[in-house]
FIMI-450368 format. One line per 8 residues: for each residue y, z, x of C-alpha. Coordinates in nm, 3 decimals, always signed. Layout:
Y/Z/X; ...
END
This chain:
-6.964/+1.700/-2.141; -6.735/+2.002/-2.181; -6.555/+1.921/-1.856; -6.503/+1.560/-1.962; -6.372/+1.669/-2.303; -6.133/+1.919/-2.147; -5.993/+1.659/-1.906; -5.965/+1.406/-2.189
-5.771/+1.651/-2.406; -5.553/+1.753/-2.112; -5.475/+1.385/-2.054; -5.381/+1.341/-2.421; -5.151/+1.641/-2.420; -5.000/+1.562/-2.082; -4.929/+1.198/-2.162; -4.783/+1.277/-2.502
-4.582/+1.568/-2.362; -4.434/+1.349/-2.090; -4.334/+1.085/-2.342; -4.197/+1.346/-2.585; -4.005/+1.536/-2.318; -3.859/+1.218/-2.176; -3.765/+1.091/-2.521; -3.624/+1.435/-2.602
-3.400/+1.434/-2.296; -3.278/+1.080/-2.371; -3.214/+1.188/-2.729; -3.020/+1.495/-2.611; -2.813/+1.276/-2.379; -2.733/+1.039/-2.667; -2.663/+1.329/-2.902; -2.433/+1.499/-2.652
-2.238/+1.175/-2.617; -2.201/+1.154/-2.995; -2.114/+1.514/-3.085; -1.981/+1.653/-2.756; -2.048/+1.984/-2.585; -1.903/+2.185/-2.876; -2.128/+2.004/-3.121; -2.426/+2.079/-2.897
-2.322/+2.443/-2.899; -2.316/+2.450/-3.280; -2.650/+2.269/-3.291; -2.811/+2.517/-3.051; -2.682/+2.815/-3.250; -2.820/+2.677/-3.577; -3.141/+2.576/-3.400; -3.185/+2.936/-3.284
-3.168/+3.035/-3.652; -3.434/+2.773/-3.726; -3.655/+2.924/-3.457; -3.603/+3.263/-3.617; -3.690/+3.128/-3.962; -3.998/+2.941/-3.844; -4.127/+3.243/-3.650; -4.303/+3.362/-3.967
-4.512/+3.048/-4.006; -4.527/+2.878/-3.666; -4.601/+3.147/-3.409; -4.886/+3.397/-3.434; -5.083/+3.238/-3.717; -5.162/+2.907/-3.538; -5.293/+3.099/-3.235; -5.509/+3.310/-3.467
-5.635/+2.990/-3.632; -5.732/+2.846/-3.293; -5.933/+3.152/-3.202; -6.107/+3.195/-3.539; -6.185/+2.827/-3.594; -6.337/+2.808/-3.245; -6.592/+3.068/-3.352; -6.669/+2.904/-3.685
-6.704/+2.559/-3.529; -6.946/+2.696/-3.270; -7.166/+2.818/-3.556; -7.130/+2.491/-3.744; -6.989/+2.669/-4.050; -6.778/+2.427/-4.256; -6.756/+2.684/-4.532; -6.617/+2.941/-4.290
-6.363/+2.693/-4.152; -6.244/+2.600/-4.501; -6.214/+2.966/-4.593; -5.998/+3.040/-4.289; -5.777/+2.734/-4.337; -5.734/+2.802/-4.709; -5.621/+3.158/-4.640; -5.386/+3.035/-4.368
-5.220/+2.770/-4.590; -5.163/+3.029/-4.862; -5.002/+3.269/-4.616; -4.781/+2.988/-4.485; -4.670/+2.890/-4.837; -4.579/+3.247/-4.933; -4.384/+3.310/-4.614; -4.210/+2.971/-4.634
-4.089/+3.036/-4.988; -3.950/+3.376/-4.891; -3.775/+3.228/-4.587; -3.629/+2.936/-4.784; -3.489/+3.166/-5.054; -3.325/+3.381/-4.787; -3.168/+3.081/-4.608; -3.035/+2.927/-4.929
-2.884/+3.249/-5.058; -2.729/+3.358/-4.727; -2.620/+3.020/-4.584; -2.246/+3.094/-4.594; -2.279/+3.438/-4.438; -2.511/+3.310/-4.166; -2.283/+3.017/-4.084; -1.978/+3.240/-4.034
-2.185/+3.486/-3.832; -2.320/+3.214/-3.602; -2.028/+2.975/-3.549; -1.735/+3.159/-3.704; -1.679/+2.895/-3.974; -1.851/+2.713/-4.259; -1.946/+2.416/-4.037; -2.314/+2.509/-4.041
-2.368/+2.587/-4.414; -2.519/+2.248/-4.501; -2.736/+2.251/-4.187; -2.878/+2.593/-4.276; -2.959/+2.481/-4.631; -3.143/+2.177/-4.497; -3.345/+2.405/-4.268; -3.487/+2.584/-4.572
-3.699/+2.276/-4.646; -3.807/+2.234/-4.285; -3.977/+2.570/-4.240; -4.279/+2.492/-4.461; -4.359/+2.166/-4.283; -4.325/+2.334/-3.942; -4.581/+2.595/-4.047; -4.830/+2.337/-4.174
-4.802/+2.130/-3.855; -4.850/+2.433/-3.631; -5.153/+2.556/-3.825; -5.333/+2.221/-3.815; -5.251/+2.174/-3.447; -5.416/+2.511/-3.388; -5.719/+2.388/-3.581; -5.753/+2.074/-3.368
-5.710/+2.268/-3.044; -5.999/+2.490/-3.157; -6.200/+2.175/-3.231; -6.117/+2.059/-2.877; -5.953/+1.746/-3.010; -5.598/+1.711/-2.880; -5.548/+1.350/-2.993; -5.420/+1.422/-3.350
-5.159/+1.666/-3.221; -5.049/+1.420/-2.955; -5.015/+1.134/-3.205; -4.836/+1.363/-3.452; -4.587/+1.456/-3.181; -4.512/+1.092/-3.111; -4.467/+1.019/-3.483; -4.244/+1.324/-3.515
-4.019/+1.222/-3.228; -3.995/+0.862/-3.346; -3.896/+0.970/-3.698; -3.653/+1.230/-3.563; -3.468/+0.983/-3.343; -3.454/+0.701/-3.599; -3.357/+0.917/-3.899; -3.103/+1.119/-3.700
-2.941/+0.807/-3.558; -2.916/+0.651/-3.906; -2.786/+0.973/-4.064; -2.523/+1.032/-3.795; -2.410/+0.671/-3.827; -2.363/+0.722/-4.201; -2.160/+1.046/-4.180; -2.002/+1.026/-3.834
-1.645/+1.022/-3.967; -1.700/+1.315/-4.203; -1.661/+1.582/-3.935; -1.872/+1.814/-3.727; -2.037/+1.992/-4.021; -2.172/+1.662/-4.157; -2.292/+1.540/-3.817; -2.483/+1.864/-3.749
-2.639/+1.840/-4.095; -2.745/+1.483/-4.016; -2.928/+1.610/-3.706; -3.123/+1.861/-3.913; -3.202/+1.597/-4.175; -3.372/+1.412/-3.891; -3.558/+1.729/-3.788; -3.679/+1.789/-4.143
-3.796/+1.430/-4.189; -3.976/+1.450/-3.855; -4.159/+1.773/-3.941; -4.255/+1.638/-4.286; -4.403/+1.318/-4.142; -4.591/+1.510/-3.872; -4.740/+1.760/-4.117; -4.850/+1.484/-4.356
-5.027/+1.293/-4.079; -5.196/+1.607/-3.948; -5.310/+1.715/-4.295; -5.475/+1.378/-4.356; -5.650/+1.396/-4.019; -5.759/+1.754/-4.090; -5.919/+1.652/-4.420; -6.106/+1.371/-4.245
-6.221/+1.593/-3.958; -6.343/+1.871/-4.187; -6.633/+1.656/-4.303; -6.762/+1.634/-3.944; -6.842/+2.007/-3.933; -7.197/+2.101/-4.028; -7.242/+2.276/-4.359; -7.408/+2.591/-4.228
-7.386/+2.917/-4.420; -7.340/+3.150/-4.122; -6.998/+3.305/-4.076; -6.832/+3.419/-3.758; -6.555/+3.585/-3.961; -6.642/+3.753/-4.290; -6.286/+3.856/-4.369; -6.054/+3.578/-4.252
-5.732/+3.726/-4.392; -5.792/+4.052/-4.210; -5.876/+3.870/-3.886; -5.574/+3.640/-3.922; -5.350/+3.942/-3.967; -5.511/+4.132/-3.679; -5.451/+3.848/-3.433; -5.147/+3.685/-3.589
-4.942/+3.988/-3.696; -4.857/+4.111/-3.343; -4.779/+3.756/-3.230; -4.571/+3.683/-3.541; -4.390/+4.015/-3.515; -4.328/+3.953/-3.148; -4.202/+3.602/-3.209; -3.986/+3.713/-3.500
-3.830/+4.007/-3.321; -3.789/+3.798/-3.009; -3.634/+3.513/-3.210; -3.407/+3.760/-3.388; -3.294/+3.909/-3.059; -3.252/+3.563/-2.902; -3.047/+3.453/-3.203; -2.829/+3.762/-3.158
-2.807/+3.681/-2.787; -2.712/+3.318/-2.855; -2.441/+3.438/-3.091; -2.307/+3.687/-2.839; -2.303/+3.461/-2.531; -2.025/+3.221/-2.641; -1.822/+3.511/-2.780; -1.844/+3.709/-2.455
-1.776/+3.403/-2.239; -1.470/+3.335/-2.454; -1.355/+3.693/-2.400; -1.386/+3.640/-2.024; -1.204/+3.306/-2.000; -0.977/+3.322/-2.303; -1.100/+2.974/-2.399; -1.358/+2.859/-2.651
-1.689/+2.883/-2.461; -1.905/+2.710/-2.722; -1.911/+2.385/-2.518; -2.032/+2.577/-2.211; -2.305/+2.740/-2.419; -2.409/+2.395/-2.540; -2.431/+2.275/-2.180; -2.662/+2.561/-2.084
-2.899/+2.563/-2.381; -2.881/+2.205/-2.499; -2.844/+2.012/-2.173; -2.948/+2.204/-1.859; -3.254/+2.401/-1.976; -3.440/+2.101/-2.130; -3.408/+1.919/-1.797; -3.531/+2.221/-1.599
-3.837/+2.255/-1.824; -3.926/+1.886/-1.820; -4.165/+1.892/-1.519; -4.374/+2.173/-1.674; -4.543/+1.945/-1.929; -4.871/+1.921/-1.737; -4.899/+2.297/-1.699; -4.816/+2.358/-2.065
-5.086/+2.113/-2.176; -5.351/+2.290/-1.970; -5.231/+2.632/-2.089; -5.262/+2.527/-2.455; -5.615/+2.397/-2.406; -5.721/+2.710/-2.219; -5.664/+2.942/-2.517; -5.996/+2.859/-2.691
-6.171/+2.832/-2.353; -6.051/+3.179/-2.256; -6.142/+3.324/-2.596; -6.494/+3.181/-2.567; -6.532/+3.307/-2.209; -6.426/+3.657/-2.314; -6.664/+3.651/-2.613; -6.951/+3.560/-2.379
-6.829/+3.804/-2.114; -6.802/+3.539/-1.844; -6.572/+3.736/-1.619; -6.616/+3.507/-1.319; -6.505/+3.198/-1.508; -6.198/+3.375/-1.645; -6.104/+3.506/-1.301; -6.135/+3.165/-1.138
-5.942/+2.987/-1.417; -5.655/+3.237/-1.398; -5.631/+3.205/-1.019; -5.621/+2.826/-1.030; -5.368/+2.802/-1.312; -5.131/+3.058/-1.160; -5.150/+2.882/-0.824; -5.080/+2.545/-0.985
-4.782/+2.683/-1.175; -4.635/+2.839/-0.862; -4.679/+2.526/-0.651; -4.529/+2.297/-0.915; -4.244/+2.541/-0.978; -4.145/+2.569/-0.611; -4.143/+2.191/-0.567; -3.915/+2.118/-0.862
-3.693/+2.416/-0.788; -3.622/+2.256/-0.450; -3.565/+1.913/-0.607; -3.321/+2.054/-0.865; -3.144/+2.256/-0.595; -3.066/+1.951/-0.379; -3.004/+1.696/-0.655; -2.876/+1.900/-0.949
-2.527/+1.752/-0.937; -2.660/+1.397/-0.927; -2.898/+1.463/-1.220; -2.613/+1.612/-1.423; -2.388/+1.315/-1.345; -2.665/+1.064/-1.424; -2.773/+1.215/-1.756; -2.454/+1.365/-1.895
-2.173/+1.244/-1.668; -2.087/+1.610/-1.616; -2.036/+1.807/-1.298; -2.062/+2.130/-1.498; -2.418/+2.048/-1.607; -2.497/+1.959/-1.245; -2.367/+2.298/-1.134; -2.588/+2.472/-1.392
-2.897/+2.277/-1.283; -2.835/+2.373/-0.919; -2.751/+2.735/-0.993; -3.056/+2.786/-1.218; -3.303/+2.604/-0.993; -3.441/+2.925/-0.832; -3.550/+3.042/-1.179; -3.776/+2.739/-1.230
-4.095/+2.884/-1.071; -4.053/+3.205/-1.268; -4.014/+3.014/-1.594; -4.321/+2.800/-1.531; -4.548/+3.087/-1.425; -4.427/+3.311/-1.706; -4.486/+3.042/-1.968; -4.844/+2.993/-1.852
-4.911/+3.366/-1.828; -4.797/+3.411/-2.186; -5.047/+3.151/-2.312; -5.333/+3.287/-2.100; -5.271/+3.646/-2.209; -5.281/+3.545/-2.575; -5.613/+3.371/-2.512; -5.740/+3.699/-2.365
-5.643/+3.901/-2.675; -5.336/+4.051/-2.507; -5.087/+3.962/-2.780; -4.979/+4.326/-2.817; -4.880/+4.336/-2.451; -4.685/+4.009/-2.468; -4.514/+4.146/-2.779; -4.389/+4.453/-2.594
-4.275/+4.253/-2.292; -4.085/+3.987/-2.489; -3.907/+4.237/-2.713; -3.814/+4.460/-2.417; -3.680/+4.158/-2.230; -3.470/+4.036/-2.522; -3.327/+4.381/-2.588; -3.239/+4.424/-2.220
-3.067/+4.083/-2.212; -2.847/+4.176/-2.507; -2.746/+4.505/-2.344; -2.662/+4.329/-2.017; -2.463/+4.061/-2.202; -2.259/+4.325/-2.385; -2.196/+4.525/-2.068; -2.123/+4.256/-1.810
-2.066/+3.909/-1.955; -1.713/+3.978/-2.073; -1.618/+4.072/-1.715; -1.827/+3.831/-1.509; -1.841/+3.509/-1.715; -2.093/+3.237/-1.642; -2.190/+3.391/-1.305; -2.300/+3.703/-1.490
-2.505/+3.500/-1.738; -2.686/+3.322/-1.455; -2.765/+3.658/-1.294; -2.897/+3.788/-1.627; -3.128/+3.487/-1.649; -3.256/+3.561/-1.297; -3.327/+3.925/-1.381; -3.484/+3.844/-1.718
-3.727/+3.584/-1.583; -3.820/+3.803/-1.286; -3.887/+4.099/-1.517; -4.114/+3.915/-1.763; -4.291/+3.710/-1.496; -4.373/+4.017/-1.285; -4.510/+4.215/-1.580; -4.716/+3.927/-1.722
-4.864/+3.829/-1.386; -4.956/+4.188/-1.308; -5.125/+4.232/-1.647; -5.311/+3.903/-1.616; -5.438/+3.995/-1.271; -5.549/+4.335/-1.393; -5.757/+4.219/-1.689; -5.903/+3.911/-1.522
-5.959/+4.042/-1.170; -5.765/+3.747/-1.028; -5.621/+3.774/-0.679; -5.358/+3.576/-0.492; -5.269/+3.548/-0.125; -4.891/+3.581/-0.092; -4.882/+3.368/+0.223; -5.056/+3.062/+0.076
-4.925/+3.104/-0.280; -4.561/+3.196/-0.218; -4.438/+3.199/+0.144; -4.575/+2.866/+0.272; -4.506/+2.675/-0.054; -4.145/+2.798/-0.071; -4.073/+2.702/+0.289; -4.256/+2.369/+0.255
-4.075/+2.277/-0.067; -3.735/+2.366/+0.079; -3.795/+2.176/+0.404; -3.934/+1.870/+0.223; -3.642/+1.847/-0.019; -3.375/+1.912/+0.247; -3.526/+1.663/+0.491; -3.539/+1.384/+0.233
-3.188/+1.473/+0.112; -3.041/+1.452/+0.464; -3.198/+1.109/+0.513; -3.085/+0.977/+0.172; -2.730/+1.107/+0.222; -2.691/+0.859/+0.507; -2.699/+0.576/+0.252; -2.475/+0.510/-0.046
-2.719/+0.495/-0.337; -2.677/+0.499/-0.714; -2.771/+0.835/-0.866; -3.082/+0.699/-1.041; -3.217/+0.535/-0.725; -3.138/+0.848/-0.523; -3.330/+1.075/-0.762; -3.631/+0.843/-0.790
-3.663/+0.808/-0.411; -3.618/+1.183/-0.368; -3.902/+1.265/-0.611; -4.134/+0.987/-0.494; -4.092/+1.096/-0.133; -4.086/+1.474/-0.178; -4.396/+1.509/-0.394; -4.654/+1.352/-0.156
-4.481/+1.508/+0.146; -4.497/+1.852/-0.013; -4.859/+1.820/-0.129; -4.975/+1.686/+0.207; -4.807/+1.972/+0.391; -4.965/+2.227/+0.157; -5.307/+2.075/+0.207; -5.271/+2.084/+0.585
-5.158/+2.447/+0.568; -5.458/+2.538/+0.352; -5.244/+2.632/+0.052; -5.423/+2.408/-0.197; -5.768/+2.270/-0.253; -5.678/+1.983/-0.487; -5.687/+2.214/-0.787; -5.944/+2.091/-1.037
-6.170/+2.194/-1.317; -6.460/+2.115/-1.089; -6.390/+2.425/-0.882; -6.396/+2.637/-1.194; -6.729/+2.493/-1.295; -6.874/+2.600/-0.961; -6.815/+2.956/-1.072; -7.017/+2.927/-1.393
-7.335/+3.051/-1.228; -7.141/+3.344/-1.093; -6.984/+3.397/-1.436; -7.323/+3.406/-1.609; -7.456/+3.653/-1.355; -7.154/+3.881/-1.376; -7.208/+4.218/-1.540; -7.143/+4.166/-1.909
-6.869/+4.418/-1.962; -6.548/+4.368/-2.153; -6.264/+4.195/-1.972; -6.003/+4.377/-2.178; -5.894/+4.709/-2.038
END
């Protein structure tokens, strides 16, 4: 039953994530055509401020909710669940009010600091209303993940994206001739409407689901506020400091690139953050869905001291992330220019996709490691890693970007992802006991991915094909070729939850000592 439920939830999250990512990329393509690369740069800078503002309410607390609600649900304690959720909503409201007051009072200063003009003042003021809804949505999504019910979050995401696209399109159409400041504000009106609709839907579903929990009097957590702070505070602090440092980084990058070239580099920044990176992250939706669902599973396994199950799960997920990452790194490397031309009609975006393709496996593995470590109560470690990484990036940007330009920024991204990925993987292996064979996890997959992509590319280059047809044939041909080769080389065992379940007997028999060291 548990296996079926996990697969069902993974299917919900994967399907919805694919639809949302695809719709998001199409939306970004449309938006870039409407507001240009400079407009995308302004949007990304203001969006980084939004991420900073929402870090209080939409980062550590939802993860804490997932872990605490999982315990209360296991005991069948509706009273305990209500107590935790009530405390969480109150914390969200207080933090949202403080954040909104700050944004409203400092909008002019923040706009000039971010974009060097008053173009973003209205956008920042609109964001003040968005933060509360983002917090509510994140909290309730955490609740449903703990309840092992991914459907409400998936449906809410679809509603959110539909509202965002429709409202943004209508708002931009109404103010398109008013200038860049009005167009950017229209985009954030769409974001606010989307978050509000999503949070309303999720709250109604939460109220309906609450009645399904038994009314037992036992409590897993006697002091929910203390527990929420214990788990959520390091994550929130990490996310806030990291968001603050990333906002500072995003502000510095266009300024330093401008110093290097003597030209306004805001359009180039918009290409990197708003166009190239969303495309590079698109294939990771399956891995991200599984990572999200594994947080309560990992927490429960740790609580029951099932070391074998944790070890096996970590090994399988890391292997899957590496194999998927190597495949799409090769695909982006050989077709980056065609993808950039197809989506954005830009050779510059194509260059960025090709140049950043080697970072793809590191990004995928690091993203999964971060989620797994949080499920294993390692939020303090992820906090230290993320803050150290962000601080190092800022130092490197200040020292080298003004003299090396975009090439220097790409190198900084390489170093940053390698640094965080290496530390997180090492920590995850240490606390879980997971092991990996370099030959079957790295060497063979890298060579197989490169050979598969290059072989298909050389064949396709013989013909004159439209970019869309070329990319579809490349992917459809490369994926089965790559997986078949890996299977023949013994690099994969058709990764599945079934293999993890085979380890449950071993997990139960394992010495019941703490996994956290």
